[in-house]
N, CA, C and O of each residue as an XYZ file, in Angstrom:
1028
protein
N     150.046    128.358     83.896
C     149.727    127.919     85.091
C     148.072    128.358     85.380
O     147.550    129.470     85.299
N     147.375    126.808     85.810
C     146.240    127.044     85.651
C     145.109    127.794     86.364
O     143.940    127.691     85.990
N     145.494    128.558     87.411
C     145.281    129.269     88.230
C     144.939    130.641     87.351
O     144.042    131.446     87.600
N     145.727    130.682     86.451
C     145.850    132.189     85.583
C     144.928    132.043     84.868
O     143.925    132.757     84.863
N     145.206    130.783     83.927
C     143.894    130.227     82.587
C     142.544    129.782     83.140
O     141.655    129.501     82.336
N     142.353    129.708     84.278
C     140.938    129.977     85.022
C     140.384    130.871     85.150
O     139.243    131.061     84.729
N     141.231    131.836     85.920
C     140.709    133.351     85.896
C     140.628    133.866     84.784
O     139.859    134.826     84.737
N     141.299    133.504     83.549
C     140.968    134.405     82.495
C     139.477    133.630     81.610
O     138.664    134.203     80.885
N     139.528    132.316     81.967
C     138.356    131.664     81.406
C     137.074    131.896     82.443
O     135.894    131.633     82.210
N     137.547    132.367     83.443
C     136.231    132.080     84.379
C     135.094    133.549     84.202
O     134.079    133.624     84.895
N     135.423    134.497     83.307
C     134.351    135.582     82.331
C     133.334    134.829     81.983
O     132.204    134.947     82.456
N     133.744    133.844     80.964
C     132.509    133.315     80.134
C     132.290    131.783     80.389
O     131.310    131.176     79.957
N     133.352    131.181     81.175
C     132.722    129.759     81.681
C     131.617    129.383     82.510
O     131.130    128.255     82.595
N     131.213    130.556     83.194
C     130.131    130.161     84.062
C     128.673    130.020     83.145
O     127.616    129.535     83.549
N     128.923    130.531     81.939
C     127.663    130.743     80.774
C     127.822    129.283     79.827
O     127.037    128.336     79.861
N     128.892    129.379     79.098
C     129.326    128.334     78.084
C     129.093    127.018     78.733
O     128.283    126.275     78.178
N     129.681    126.606     79.834
C     129.761    125.063     80.411
C     128.389    124.781     80.275
O     128.178    123.931     79.409
N     127.177    125.302     80.963
C     126.269    124.976     81.461
C     125.024    124.695     80.148
O     124.015    123.990     80.130
N     125.740    125.738     78.975
C     125.073    125.172     77.859
C     125.450    124.543     76.969
O     124.721    124.449     75.981
N     126.404    124.051     76.991
C     126.850    122.660     76.294
C     127.021    121.735     76.786
O     127.230    120.823     75.986
N     127.053    121.375     78.095
C     126.108    120.155     79.169
C     124.435    120.262     78.640
O     123.980    119.207     78.199
N     123.614    121.317     78.657
C     122.533    120.875     78.176
C     122.645    120.614     76.751
O     122.249    119.471     76.523
N     122.986    121.153     75.815
C     122.925    120.868     74.634
C     123.413    119.317     74.228
O     123.021    118.721     73.225
N     124.619    118.642     75.502
C     124.789    117.408     74.912
C     123.673    116.631     75.744
O     123.297    115.620     75.151
N     123.096    116.837     76.881
C     122.288    116.117     77.131
C     120.947    115.756     76.217
O     120.366    114.671     76.243
N     120.538    117.035     75.308
C     119.342    117.044     74.637
C     119.745    116.123     73.465
O     118.819    115.495     72.952
N     121.071    115.933     72.928
C     121.117    115.009     71.826
C     121.535    113.780     72.221
O     122.159    112.993     71.509
N     121.082    113.540     73.753
C     121.362    112.162     73.998
C     119.858    111.593     73.892
O     119.587    110.406     74.074
N     119.081    112.412     73.630
C     117.531    112.287     73.695
C     116.855    111.859     75.048
O     117.542    111.735     76.062
N     115.693    111.666     75.048
C     114.929    111.581     76.249
C     113.485    111.882     75.422
O     113.153    111.988     74.241
N     112.738    111.966     76.908
C     111.036    112.295     76.888
C     110.645    114.223     76.899
O     111.205    115.090     76.229
N     109.667    114.364     77.773
C     109.641    115.203     78.101
C     110.602    116.099     79.344
O     110.578    117.316     79.527
N     111.337    115.175     80.017
C     112.644    116.359     80.455
C     113.434    116.964     79.775
O     114.139    117.880     80.202
N     113.431    116.554     78.659
C     114.235    117.622     77.405
C     113.655    118.502     76.808
O     114.193    119.501     76.332
N     112.427    118.209     76.765
C     111.517    119.294     76.460
C     111.478    120.435     77.099
O     111.194    121.490     76.533
N     111.817    120.320     78.592
C     111.272    121.137     79.910
C     112.759    121.747     79.802
O     112.974    122.955     79.897
N     113.855    120.690     79.574
C     114.856    121.626     80.114
C     115.323    122.268     78.648
O     116.122    123.182     78.850
N     115.144    122.125     77.692
C     115.299    123.542     76.536
C     114.432    124.433     77.040
O     114.676    125.640     77.045
N     113.646    124.059     77.377
C     112.230    125.407     77.639
C     112.980    126.306     78.806
O     113.261    127.482     78.574
N     113.158    125.946     79.540
C     113.772    126.438     80.978
C     115.341    127.023     80.727
O     115.936    127.775     81.498
N     115.861    126.480     79.438
C     117.579    126.689     79.523
C     118.032    127.968     79.564
O     119.138    128.223     80.040
N     117.214    128.920     79.064
C     117.906    130.221     79.154
C     117.953    130.694     80.690
O     118.926    131.372     81.021
N     116.859    130.352     81.770
C     116.923    130.752     82.883
C     117.719    130.265     83.760
O     118.003    130.855     84.803
N     118.328    128.710     83.305
C     119.286    127.826     83.946
C     120.488    128.642     83.754
O     121.002    129.345     84.623
N     121.044    128.443     82.113
C     122.063    129.213     81.934
C     122.499    130.722     82.175
O     123.672    131.087     82.241
N     121.490    131.470     82.286
C     121.263    132.577     82.694
C     121.510    133.149     83.775
O     122.233    134.140     83.868
N     120.749    132.403     85.024
C     120.952    132.385     86.305
C     122.115    131.924     86.909
O     122.716    132.692     87.661
N     122.588    130.660     86.685
C     123.294    129.907     87.046
C     124.749    130.102     86.514
O     125.684    129.484     87.022
N     124.916    130.968     85.487
C     125.831    131.502     85.130
C     126.403    132.681     85.911
O     127.570    132.978     86.167
N     125.477    133.148     86.155
C     125.683    134.798     86.927
C     126.185    134.381     88.407
O     127.145    134.894     88.983
N     125.458    133.481     88.852
C     125.762    133.164     90.145
C     127.387    132.147     90.062
O     128.246    132.330     90.924
N     127.530    131.439     89.277
C     129.077    131.261     89.390
C     130.113    132.162     88.857
O     131.309    131.873     88.897
N     129.627    133.308     88.332
C     130.531    134.135     87.918
C     130.532    135.671     89.317
O     131.355    136.559     89.094
N     130.057    135.755     89.988
C     129.573    136.670     91.270
C     131.237    136.338     91.975
O     131.946    137.308     92.242
N     131.687    135.084     92.201
C     132.515    134.971     93.307
C     133.897    136.006     92.460
O     134.700    136.744     93.030
N     133.790    135.742     91.085
C     135.260    136.461     90.626
C     134.843    137.872     90.432
O     135.656    138.696     90.013
N     133.693    138.174     90.698
C     133.483    139.725     90.715
C     133.771    140.287     92.367
O     134.260    141.373     92.678
N     133.418    139.452     93.072
C     133.851    139.923     94.248
C     135.399    140.021     94.787
O     135.941    140.895     95.464
N     136.048    138.464     94.084
C     137.339    138.683     94.475
C     138.200    139.702     93.411
O     139.315    140.178     93.623
N     137.437    139.872     92.325
C     138.269    140.925     91.464
C     138.374    142.421     92.389
O     139.344    143.173     92.479
N     137.266    142.523     92.910
C     136.809    143.781     94.118
C     138.205    143.519     94.785
O     138.922    144.320     94.186
N     138.860    142.971     95.525
C     139.647    142.705     96.707
C     141.262    142.458     95.813
O     142.327    142.123     96.332
N     141.045    142.692     94.630
C     142.563    143.083     93.829
C     142.965    141.640     93.622
O     144.166    141.415     93.772
N     142.095    140.500     93.269
C     142.647    139.200     92.489
C     142.973    139.658     91.459
O     142.426    140.577     90.849
N     144.469    138.686     90.991
C     144.174    138.905     89.628
C     144.603    137.203     88.742
O     144.914    136.819     87.614
N     144.355    136.598     90.164
C     144.177    134.726     89.617
C     143.215    134.235     90.676
O     142.884    134.628     91.795
N     142.882    133.180     89.856
C     142.059    132.062     90.595
C     142.960    131.698     91.966
O     144.136    131.340     91.890
N     142.298    131.832     93.115
C     142.527    130.748     94.407
C     142.348    129.271     93.912
O     141.639    128.936     92.962
N     142.916    128.639     94.510
C     143.042    127.219     94.193
C     141.540    126.501     94.743
O     140.842    125.642     94.204
N     141.402    127.117     95.827
C     140.085    126.254     96.267
C     138.689    126.879     95.337
O     137.652    126.215     95.349
N     138.736    127.804     94.780
C     137.906    128.324     94.305
C     137.763    127.109     92.464
O     136.789    126.545     91.964
N     139.101    127.184     92.060
C     139.136    125.951     90.925
C     138.621    124.978     90.971
O     137.908    124.513     90.082
N     138.916    124.404     92.171
C     138.467    122.971     92.638
C     136.729    123.100     93.201
O     135.840    122.340     92.817
N     136.624    123.735     93.745
C     134.744    124.066     94.128
C     133.970    123.949     92.829
O     133.102    123.175     92.425
N     134.843    125.405     92.130
C     133.549    125.141     90.442
C     133.766    123.777     89.757
O     132.806    123.117     89.359
N     134.859    123.424     89.645
C     135.240    122.418     88.554
C     134.392    121.343     89.205
O     133.660    120.713     88.442
N     134.371    120.995     90.646
C     133.111    120.040     91.337
C     132.077    120.299     91.099
O     131.360    119.368     90.732
N     131.483    121.676     91.186
C     129.973    122.411     90.811
C     129.855    122.034     89.156
O     128.991    121.226     88.814
N     130.723    122.629     88.172
C     130.225    121.947     86.955
C     130.287    120.001     86.853
O     129.396    119.203     86.563
N     131.153    119.872     87.079
C     130.685    118.096     87.454
C     129.711    117.561     87.587
O     129.102    116.741     86.899
N     129.440    118.260     88.969
C     128.265    117.733     89.662
C     126.862    118.023     88.798
O     125.872    117.301     88.915
N     126.923    119.223     87.884
C     125.707    119.469     86.873
C     126.109    118.521     86.181
O     125.172    117.747     86.376
N     126.936    117.873     85.376
C     126.767    117.001     84.327
C     126.113    115.488     85.032
O     125.127    114.874     84.623
N     126.981    115.138     86.177
C     126.180    114.049     86.481
C     124.391    114.266     86.770
O     123.517    113.416     86.599
N     124.226    115.719     87.265
C     122.525    115.762     87.343
C     121.601    115.174     86.179
O     120.566    114.511     86.100
N     122.477    115.739     85.363
C     121.986    116.062     84.181
C     122.033    114.416     83.377
O     120.949    113.858     83.207
N     122.862    113.960     83.078
C     122.746    112.102     83.357
C     121.941    111.322     83.890
O     121.523    110.269     83.410
N     121.521    112.079     85.522
C     120.718    111.128     86.085
C     119.263    111.360     86.212
O     118.549    110.906     87.105
N     118.834    112.238     85.065
C     117.429    112.748     84.668
C     117.038    111.336     83.785
O     117.529    110.853     82.765
N     115.814    110.872     84.754
C     115.063    109.837     83.935
C     114.399    110.395     82.840
O     113.951    111.540     82.776
N     114.352    109.396     81.851
C     113.609    109.564     80.399
C     111.663    109.530     80.466
O     110.945    108.532     80.404
N     111.308    110.769     80.587
C     109.634    110.805     80.878
C     108.870    110.938     79.598
O     108.924    111.814     78.735
N     107.992    109.626     79.707
C     106.978    109.720     78.854
C     105.990    109.553     78.844
O     105.635    109.030     79.900
N     104.743    109.808     77.765
C     103.337    109.646     78.205
C     102.914    108.392     78.641
O     101.777    108.201     79.071
N     103.901    107.390     78.538
C     103.368    105.853     78.885
C     104.139    105.732     80.295
O     103.652    104.918     81.080
N     105.267    106.432     80.707
C     106.118    106.156     82.372
C     107.538    106.658     82.080
O     107.777    107.394     81.122
N     108.351    106.286     82.831
C     109.644    106.612     82.314
C     110.754    105.473     82.251
O     110.545    104.297     82.548
N     111.856    105.953     81.859
C     112.604    104.909     81.490
C     113.955    105.049     82.461
O     114.241    106.236     82.617
N     114.669    104.325     83.007
C     116.140    104.348     83.770
C     117.192    105.461     83.076
O     117.736    105.146     82.018
N     117.387    106.381     83.509
C     118.282    106.880     83.438
C     119.904    106.572     82.839
O     120.460    105.502     83.084
N     120.476    107.516     82.138
C     122.123    107.236     81.848
C     122.714    106.604     82.956
O     123.101    105.435     82.978
N     122.779    107.535     84.008
C     124.074    106.818     85.325
C     123.167    105.509     85.559
O     123.909    104.543     85.387
N     122.088    105.155     85.826
C     121.114    103.987     86.148
C     121.864    102.478     85.098
O     122.176    101.366     85.522
N     121.959    103.026     83.655
C     122.717    102.015     82.848
C     123.829    102.044     82.621
O     124.299    101.131     81.942
N     124.805    103.261     83.173
C     125.726    103.065     83.938
C     126.583    101.946     84.707
O     127.562    101.243     84.459
N     125.724    102.149     85.735
C     125.922    101.371     87.188
C     124.728    100.309     87.572
O     123.933    100.482     88.496
N     124.758     98.990     86.543
C     124.042     98.418     87.019
C     123.090     97.646     87.882
O     121.982     97.143     87.696
N     124.025     97.744     89.020
C     123.346     97.572     90.427
C     122.389     99.016     90.913
O     121.771     98.901     91.971
N     122.323     99.780     90.476
C     121.887    100.890     91.237
C     120.350    100.100     91.163
O     120.078     99.175     90.398
N     119.243    100.855     92.377
C     118.143    100.687     92.663
C     117.302    102.059     91.916
O     117.722    103.143     91.512
N     116.355    101.635     91.939
C     115.152    102.709     91.063
C     115.361    103.949     92.668
O     115.629    105.097     92.313
N     115.298    103.832     93.585
C     115.153    104.538     94.889
C     116.478    105.151     94.829
O     116.648    106.224     95.410
N     117.744    104.414     93.988
C     119.089    104.840     94.680
C     119.240    106.056     93.445
O     119.950    107.057     93.544
N     118.340    105.672     92.211
C     118.668    106.643     91.262
C     117.917    107.839     91.477
O     118.397    108.892     91.059
N     116.813    107.843     92.064
C     116.183    109.026     92.414
C     116.828    109.801     93.359
O     116.623    111.011     93.262
N     117.693    109.350     94.421
C     118.329    109.748     95.588
C     119.554    110.207     94.867
O     119.856    111.335     95.256
N     120.493    109.673     93.818
C     121.135    110.272     93.188
C     121.395    111.598     92.359
O     122.304    112.419     92.228
N     120.286    111.404     91.932
C     119.306    113.018     91.316
C     119.363    113.802     92.087
O     120.143    114.702     91.776
N     118.667    113.974     93.439
C     118.432    114.788     94.069
C     119.634    115.258     94.863
O     119.811    116.425     95.213
N     120.327    114.388     95.080
C     121.500    114.739     95.625
C     122.572    115.384     94.900
O     123.379    116.084     95.512
N     122.663    115.192     93.518
C     123.654    115.982     92.765
C     123.236    117.132     92.010
O     123.929    117.827     91.267
N     121.905    117.255     92.316
C     121.084    118.897     92.583
C     121.408    119.891     93.557
O     121.704    121.086     93.566
N     121.187    118.648     94.647
C     121.915    119.551     96.165
C     123.268    120.046     96.155
O     123.509    121.168     96.601
N     124.513    119.025     95.509
C     125.477    119.334     95.647
C     126.070    120.442     94.154
O     127.265    120.736     94.123
N     125.392    120.812     93.347
C     125.475    121.969     92.634
C     124.951    122.851     93.334
O     125.859    123.679     93.405
N     123.997    123.301     93.977
C     123.881    124.097     94.768
C     124.449    124.727     96.102
O     124.436    125.867     96.566
N     125.025    123.337     96.588
C     125.824    123.670     97.820
C     127.220    124.230     97.369
O     127.774    125.021     98.133
N     127.859    123.873     96.146
C     129.195    124.518     95.771
C     128.806    125.576     95.110
O     129.815    126.098     94.637
N     127.978    126.094     94.864
C     127.881    127.510     94.461
C     127.571    128.358     95.986
O     128.013    129.500     96.116
N     127.095    127.961     96.661
C     127.274    128.446     98.165
C     128.652    128.786     98.663
O     129.058    129.893     99.018
N     129.361    127.536     98.624
C     130.525    127.445     99.132
C     131.283    128.674     98.425
O     131.869    129.570     99.032
N     131.188    128.575     97.287
C     132.272    129.833     96.296
C     131.978    131.166     96.967
O     132.858    131.919     97.383
N     130.390    131.450     97.054
C     130.043    132.739     96.691
C     130.596    133.324     98.613
O     130.895    134.488     98.878
N     130.593    132.256     99.570
C     130.871    132.511    100.857
C     132.304    132.805    100.810
O     132.683    133.902    101.220
N     133.264    131.832    100.293
C     134.517    131.981    100.617
C     134.848    133.273    100.108
O     135.654    133.940    100.755
N     134.275    133.821     98.871
C     134.574    135.156     98.155
C     134.402    136.101     98.996
O     135.278    136.964     99.053
N     133.582    136.168     99.610
C     133.110    137.199    100.880
C     134.190    136.981    102.160
O     134.768    137.946    102.662
N     134.387    135.621    102.618
C     134.946    135.794    103.573
C     136.977    135.742    103.380
O     137.811    135.916    104.269
N     137.168    135.489    102.125
C     138.744    135.563    101.753
C     139.122    136.806    101.934
O     138.333    137.694    101.612
N     140.306    137.116    102.445
C     141.499    138.275    102.489
C     141.323    139.106    101.490
O     140.723    138.527    100.584
N     141.557    140.145    101.249
C     142.104    140.848    100.340
C     143.397    140.320     99.750
O     144.222    139.902    100.562
N     143.676    140.277     98.561
C     144.725    139.699     97.824
C     146.227    139.853     98.213
O     147.153    139.043     98.183
N     146.148    141.405     98.656
C     147.409    142.045     99.412
C     147.702    141.590    100.791
O     148.801    141.814    101.298
N     146.617    140.864    101.511
C     147.082    140.764    102.926
C     147.582    138.854    103.011
O     147.144    137.875    102.407
N     148.440    138.983    103.838
C     148.962    137.574    103.847
C     147.897    136.997    104.998
O     147.484    137.731    105.896
N     147.427    135.341    104.844
C     148.881    134.515    103.923
C     147.878    134.436    102.691
O     146.649    134.505    102.704
N     148.727    134.276    101.657
C     148.228    134.069    100.347
C     148.420    132.680     99.691
O     148.304    132.406     98.496
N     148.870    131.521    101.141
C     148.880    130.266    100.437
C     148.088    130.087     99.625
O     148.551    129.834     98.513
N     146.358    130.130     99.775
C     145.401    129.950     99.319
C     145.592    130.100     97.562
O     145.356    129.259     96.695
N     146.090    131.453     97.436
C     146.275    131.906     96.308
C     147.323    131.425     95.329
O     147.077    131.364     94.124
N     148.516    131.077     95.857
C     149.702    130.623     95.429
C     149.717    129.004     94.831
O     150.307    128.544     93.853
N     148.900    128.403     95.741
C     148.595    126.912     95.796
C     148.347    126.493     94.250
O     147.572    127.163     93.568
N     149.009    125.393     93.723
C     148.550    125.051     92.440
C     147.714    124.043     92.201
O     147.668    123.066     92.948
N     146.918    124.179     91.069
C     145.437    123.694     91.142
C     145.258    122.262     90.605
O     144.274    121.561     90.840
N     146.041    121.999     90.052
C     146.336    120.866     89.041
C     145.478    119.490     89.811
O     144.270    119.283     89.925
N     146.316    118.928     90.128
C     145.972    117.691     90.945
C     144.761    118.024     91.550
O     143.985    117.084     91.374
N     144.166    119.056     92.271
C     143.118    119.139     93.076
C     142.158    119.142     92.153
O     141.249    118.417     92.556
N     141.856    119.709     90.870
C     141.181    119.736     90.063
C     140.815    118.117     89.118
O     139.728    117.857     88.602
N     141.764    117.426     89.107
C     141.873    115.849     88.866
C     140.906    114.863     89.898
O     140.179    113.929     89.561
N     141.158    115.398     91.244
C     140.263    114.907     92.350
C     138.953    115.330     92.109
O     138.045    114.499     92.118
N     138.813    116.092     91.972
C     137.677    117.158     91.975
C     136.562    116.156     90.768
O     135.472    115.618     90.960
N     137.181    116.217     89.899
C     136.564    114.929     88.913
C     136.004    113.633     89.140
O     135.003    113.104     88.656
N     136.985    113.155     90.111
C     136.917    111.737     90.403
C     136.113    111.734     91.752
O     135.197    110.920     91.856
N     136.399    112.616     92.829
C     135.252    112.864     94.187
C     134.054    112.966     93.627
O     133.320    112.103     94.109
N     133.418    113.730     92.696
C     132.435    114.209     93.027
C     131.215    113.332     92.664
O     130.140    113.445     93.253
N     131.455    112.376     91.575
C     130.513    111.369     91.597
C     130.393    110.527     92.801
O     129.342    110.013     93.184
N     131.786    110.402     93.490
C     131.649    109.213     94.455
C     131.021    109.802     95.793
O     130.538    109.039     96.630
N     131.043    111.341     95.992
C     130.430    111.544     97.354
C     128.704    111.569     96.622
O     127.728    111.398     97.352
N     128.602    111.742     95.515
C     127.066    112.330     95.417
C     126.265    110.666     95.626
O     125.168    110.429     96.132
N     127.133    109.830     95.115
C     126.781    108.298     95.188
C     126.771    107.512     96.354
O     125.847    106.746     96.624
N     127.891    107.696     97.139
C     127.876    107.672     98.446
C     126.980    108.236     99.403
O     126.771    107.719    100.501
N     126.322    109.539     98.906
C     125.597    110.111     99.779
C     123.688    109.781     99.368
O     122.677    110.059    100.012
N     123.879    109.093     98.037
C     122.863    108.548     98.033
C     122.221    106.835     98.283
O     121.127    106.271     98.293
N     123.712    106.476     98.468
C     123.427    104.778     99.045
C     123.375    104.700    100.550
O     122.918    103.712    101.124
N     123.946    105.968    101.307
C     124.068    105.878    102.264
C     122.386    106.594    102.784
O     121.747    105.965    103.628
N     122.081    107.279    102.478
C     120.708    107.553    102.538
C     119.304    106.628    102.006
O     118.101    106.846    102.151
N     119.975    105.631    101.403
C     118.818    105.038    100.777
C     119.105    103.712    102.139
O     118.100    103.266    102.692
N     120.333    103.250    102.515
C     120.275    102.751    103.625
C     119.728    102.819    104.789
O     119.531    102.026    105.710
N     119.492    104.034    104.564
C     119.229    104.377    106.376
C     117.611    104.203    106.370
O     117.086    103.597    107.305
N     116.824    104.734    105.315
C     115.611    104.936    104.939
C     115.309    103.346    104.897
O     114.100    103.261    105.109
N     115.728    102.321    104.760
C     115.380    101.000    104.673
C     115.074    100.596    106.109
O     114.242     99.732    106.388
N     115.815    101.291    107.033
C     115.604    100.760    108.232
C     114.504    101.786    109.117
O     114.931    102.941    109.118
N     113.582    101.679    109.645
C     112.444    101.946    110.276
C     112.446    101.548    111.793
O     113.433    101.115    112.387
N     111.265    101.743    112.311
C     111.264    101.737    113.966
C     111.506    100.317    114.196
O     111.672     99.526    113.267
N     111.526     99.988    115.422
C     111.510     98.149    115.675
C     109.977     98.181    116.167
O     109.232     98.968    116.752
N     109.927     97.100    115.700
C     107.790     96.338    115.878
C     108.093     96.189    117.668
O     109.007     96.463    118.445
N     106.665     95.559    117.736
C     106.804     95.145    119.247
C     107.473     93.975    119.887
O     107.472     93.694    121.086
N     108.164     93.202    118.698
C     109.075     92.084    119.256
C     110.141     92.309    119.291
O     110.933     91.473    119.727
N     110.631     93.799    118.739
C     111.913     94.372    118.825
C     112.377     94.265    117.626
O     113.556     94.572    117.796
N     112.236     94.012    116.409
C     112.796     93.557    115.261
C     112.921     94.531    114.493
O     111.869     95.123    114.735
N     113.619     95.339    113.483
C     113.715     96.036    112.635
C     112.663     96.518    111.654
O     112.987     95.969    110.600
N     111.797     97.101    111.475
C     111.192     97.683    110.220
C     112.108     97.943    109.108
O     113.312     98.197    109.151
N     111.257     97.826    108.021
C     112.397     98.396    106.742
C     111.356     99.190    105.774
O     110.218     98.767    105.572
N     111.930    100.534    105.127
C     110.893    100.787    104.134
C     111.273    100.439    102.842
O     112.377     99.918    102.686
N     110.795    100.570    102.219
C     111.198     99.857    100.666
C     111.838     98.360    100.387
O     112.690     97.974     99.586
N     111.030     97.662    101.427
C     111.175     96.275    101.522
C     110.100     95.531    101.258
O     109.095     95.766    101.928
N     110.038     94.252    100.027
C     108.806     93.652     99.655
C     108.931     92.577    100.556
O     109.920     91.892    100.815
N     107.102     92.505    101.253
C     106.382     91.945    101.931
C     106.053     90.749    101.611
O     105.675     90.741    100.439
N     106.009     89.625    102.134
C     105.373     88.431    101.540
C     104.512     88.090    102.632
O     104.891     88.566    103.703
N     103.362     87.338    102.681
C     102.517     86.819    103.802
C     102.002     85.294    103.093
O     101.239     85.090    102.149
N     102.646     84.484    103.838
C     102.009     82.883    103.573
C     101.136     82.461    104.437
O     101.306     82.157    105.617
N     100.029     82.453    103.690
C      99.186     81.688    104.661
C      99.289     80.135    104.869
O      99.056     79.444    103.877
N      99.638     79.449    106.154
C      99.342     77.968    105.995
C      98.131     77.438    106.759
O      97.499     78.050    107.620
N      97.900     76.152    106.290
C      96.668     75.604    107.289
C      97.038     75.483    108.840
O      98.146     75.623    109.358
N      95.770     75.176    109.462
C      96.055     75.390    111.046
C      97.015     74.191    111.231
O      97.203     73.277    110.428
N      97.691     74.404    112.665
C      98.378     73.318    113.039
C      98.007     72.362    114.703
O      98.433     71.345    115.250
N      97.080     73.327    114.968
C      96.458     72.972    116.383
C      95.033     73.087    116.440
O      94.514     73.557    115.427
N      94.389     72.816    117.246
C      92.854     72.822    117.303
C      92.227     73.846    117.269
O      91.003     73.818    117.145
N      92.804     74.805    117.354
C      91.854     76.295    116.884
C      91.758     76.793    115.997
O      91.368     77.937    115.763
N      92.285     75.589    115.014
C      92.108     75.690    113.637
C      92.205     77.446    112.997
O      91.498     77.809    112.057
N      93.033     78.226    113.587
C      93.082     79.751    113.009
C      94.658     79.126    112.220
O      95.538     78.595    112.899
N      94.754     79.293    110.903
C      95.633     79.458    110.501
C      97.256     79.790    110.600
O      97.094     80.623    111.492
N      98.416     79.800    110.434
C      99.674     79.791    110.402
C      99.851     80.808    109.172
O      99.660     80.613    107.972
N     100.367     82.190    109.999
C     100.600     83.609    109.010
C     102.379     83.356    108.720
O     103.100     83.602    109.686
N     102.964     82.943    107.599
C     104.483     83.311    107.803
C     105.069     84.416    106.945
O     104.772     84.408    105.751
N     105.877     85.380    107.421
C     106.134     86.996    106.444
C     107.590     86.574    106.137
O     108.392     86.089    106.935
N     107.785     86.864    104.762
C     109.097     86.935    104.386
C     109.341     88.348    103.575
O     108.505     88.800    102.793
N     110.719     89.045    103.893
C     110.868     90.334    103.214
C     112.204     89.869    102.506
O     112.967     89.052    103.022
N     112.452     90.567    101.065
C     113.366     90.856    100.386
C     113.349     92.496    100.104
O     112.430     93.300     99.953
N     114.677     92.604    100.105
C     115.261     93.836     99.214
C     116.479     93.708     98.917
O     117.112     92.672     99.124
N     117.155     95.199     98.171
C     118.332     94.598     97.570
C     119.372     94.584     98.712
O     120.463     94.102     98.407
N     119.219     95.030     99.968
C     119.935     95.081    100.933
C     120.169     94.174    101.719
O     121.258     93.784    102.140
N     118.462     93.574    102.080
C     118.138     92.635    103.494
C     117.445     91.744    102.839
O     117.035     91.807    101.680
N     117.273     90.541    103.956
C     116.531     89.388    103.597
C     115.983     88.600    104.615
O     116.526     88.802    105.702
N     115.022     87.710    104.622
C     114.655     87.011    105.712
C     114.197     85.549    105.640
O     113.929     85.041    104.552
N     114.102     84.850    106.824
C     113.457     83.907    106.641
C     111.999     83.534    106.705
O     111.388     84.482    106.213
N     111.169     82.608    107.077
C     109.777     83.309    107.277
C     109.728     82.889    108.490
O     110.329     81.944    109.000
N     108.883     83.727    109.011
C     108.854     83.747    110.284
C     107.339     83.747    110.622
O     106.504     84.161    109.818
N     107.065     83.328    111.687
C     105.581     83.005    112.103
C     105.299     84.174    112.999
O     106.127     84.572    113.819
N     103.877     84.830    112.796
C     103.926     86.006    113.594
C     102.452     85.820    113.931
O     101.677     85.010    113.424
N     102.186     86.813    114.977
C     100.856     86.695    116.030
C     100.167     87.661    114.975
O     100.802     88.428    114.251
N      98.871     87.536    114.980
C      97.758     87.802    114.126
C      96.531     88.213    114.759
O      96.189     87.838    115.880
N      96.039     88.797    114.203
C      94.516     88.849    114.481
C      93.502     89.280    113.632
O      93.925     90.004    112.731
N      92.277     89.072    113.620
C      91.423     89.363    112.187
C      91.067     90.890    112.471
O      90.951     91.457    113.558
N      90.920     91.419    111.106
C      89.958     92.545    111.185
C      88.689     92.427    109.917
O      88.421     91.447    109.223
N      88.219     93.434    109.917
C      87.084     93.465    108.866
C      87.520     93.023    107.617
O      88.671     93.268    107.256
N      86.667     92.342    106.847
C      86.947     91.544    105.552
C      87.029     92.841    104.760
O      86.590     93.910    105.184
N      87.497     92.707    103.827
C      87.738     94.140    102.184
C      85.738     93.775    101.540
O      84.911     92.932    101.891
N      85.704     94.794    100.616
C      84.339     94.769     99.967
C      84.139     93.313     99.369
O      83.020     92.957     99.001
N      85.196     92.511     99.283
C      85.208     91.430     98.058
C      84.809     90.117     98.945
O      84.653     88.993     98.469
N      84.650     90.527    100.556
C      84.676     89.698    101.677
C      85.789     88.516    101.845
O      85.665     87.362    102.254
N      87.017     89.302    101.334
C      88.038     88.593    101.322
C      88.403     88.890    102.898
O      88.271     90.055    103.271
N      88.765     88.104    103.657
C      89.195     88.066    104.772
C      90.681     89.110    105.186
O      91.596     89.052    104.365
N      90.832     89.799    106.123
C      91.899     90.542    106.520
C      92.807     90.393    107.579
O      92.058     90.265    108.548
N      93.969     90.332    107.993
C      94.322     90.480    109.079
C      95.456     91.411    109.063
O      95.969     92.060    108.151
N      95.741     91.288    110.471
C      96.960     92.566    111.262
C      97.613     91.463    112.020
O      97.273     90.507    112.717
N      98.929     92.138    111.480
C     100.148     91.648    112.323
C     100.952     92.898    112.695
O     101.070     93.863    111.939
N     101.544     92.803    114.019
C     102.023     93.944    114.693
C     103.813     93.905    114.625
O     104.632     94.781    114.907
N     104.014     92.323    114.065
C     105.952     91.955    113.764
C     106.504     91.958    112.498
O     105.802     91.870    111.491
N     107.486     92.034    112.475
C     108.114     92.225    111.327
C     109.293     90.940    110.825
O     110.264     90.973    111.581
N     109.354     90.394    110.287
C     110.462     89.083    110.474
C     112.063     90.019    110.613
O     112.213     91.220    110.384
N     112.778     89.345    110.912
C     114.233     89.597    111.857
C     114.841     89.933    110.292
O     114.800     89.006    109.483
N     115.378     91.185    109.879
C     116.055     90.986    108.702
C     117.665     90.960    109.175
O     118.192     91.299    110.235
N     118.368     90.267    107.600
C     119.610     89.807    107.904
C     120.308     90.508    106.239
O     119.860     90.464    105.093
N     121.608     91.134    106.843
C     121.602     91.780    105.760
C     122.224     90.953    104.300
O     122.481     89.798    104.639
N     122.416     91.081    103.408
C     123.058     89.858    102.492
C     124.183     90.266    102.157
O     124.659     91.383    101.953
N     124.749     88.730    102.101
C     126.328     88.794    101.505
C     127.072     89.736    100.472
O     128.262     89.552    100.215
């Protein structure tokens, strides 16, 4: 039974799996991130392993002799999240950085989403440890009813953890990226957006005022806009004598089909 086997392997899995994952990531190559990964690997493996082993120690003191299914699933998700965290590390060199392995796997992933995926993967790893520790403290003793959590089989739930973990991380990153793209409405009621490439087109005057017409266009992976004429005002030119303009409107953003 998987629960019994997991309980036996729980003695050494918390240290062995992170060491194997880090070793595999080092073999994949990279830049400075690999150097620091090796440098801090004793701390990562030692401290991370102890924190993942600690719930077992607490459960053993409560007379458990097999791993409850929830712990099997949560810790499986924890280690799967660790793998995705390592795979989402960008290759950092002296002249810049290269996209991560995750970005190469998911071609449509933007740099912003890649950065958020990396952050959420680390958060997921930490939260699953916290959940396991909290459950170990709150769970009843093994000889107290109900024992449903202890007796339930873990097989299909473990498979679900492998599949759901990257989906949860990527979904969180994508949702946060979409929220960050939307900012506060401008004076005209249009929605501003962070992470949007804004282009200003200055056209010749169309009336007797001799004032140019400024049209703004916006582009991003999720939104687009048509050229929108905006109200503007002159501000002081820069150090090179180039005139500057100020406008308090944004183009009306439309979701990409």
